[in-house]
C-alpha positions as CSV (number, residue, x, y, z in Angstrom):
1,M,-60.5,152.1,-140.0
2,E,-61.7,155.9,-140.5
3,S,-58.5,157.3,-142.1
4,P,-55.4,156.0,-143.6
5,S,-53.3,157.0,-140.4
6,D,-55.5,154.8,-138.2
7,A,-54.7,151.7,-141.0
8,V,-50.9,153.0,-140.4
9,A,-51.4,152.9,-136.7
10,V,-52.7,149.7,-136.4
11,A,-50.3,148.5,-139.0
12,N,-47.4,149.5,-136.7
13,A,-49.1,148.0,-133.5
14,V,-49.2,144.8,-135.4
15,A,-45.7,145.2,-136.6
16,N,-44.0,146.0,-133.0
17,A,-46.5,142.8,-131.5
18,V,-45.1,140.5,-133.7
19,A,-41.5,141.9,-133.8
20,N,-41.5,141.7,-129.8
21,A,-43.0,138.2,-130.1
22,V,-40.1,137.0,-132.2
23,A,-37.5,138.7,-130.4
24,N,-39.0,137.2,-127.0
25,A,-38.9,133.8,-128.9
26,V,-35.7,133.8,-130.1
27,A,-34.5,135.5,-126.4
28,N,-36.1,132.1,-125.1
29,A,-34.3,130.0,-127.1
30,V,-30.8,131.3,-126.7
31,A,-31.3,131.5,-122.8
32,N,-32.8,128.0,-122.8
33,A,-29.9,126.8,-125.1
34,V,-27.4,128.5,-123.0
35,A,-28.9,127.1,-119.8
36,K,-28.7,123.4,-121.3
37,Q,-25.1,123.5,-122.4
38,S,-23.8,125.2,-119.1
39,L,-25.8,122.3,-117.7
40,T,-24.3,119.5,-119.6
41,L,-20.7,121.4,-118.9
42,L,-21.5,121.4,-115.0
43,C,-22.5,117.8,-114.7
44,L,-19.6,116.6,-117.1
45,A,-17.1,118.5,-114.7
46,H,-18.6,117.1,-111.7
47,V,-18.5,113.6,-113.3
48,N,-14.9,114.6,-114.0
């Protein structure tokens, strides 16, 4: 950390990485939930 701007750049990079990780995790969770839901509905429709 030579200068404050370096610290800010690192902090921004870390914040971006964390935000991306959280966004990916949320997107994956939503996608999984939707997939399971539609799979369940598909199975129910098929059984009926």
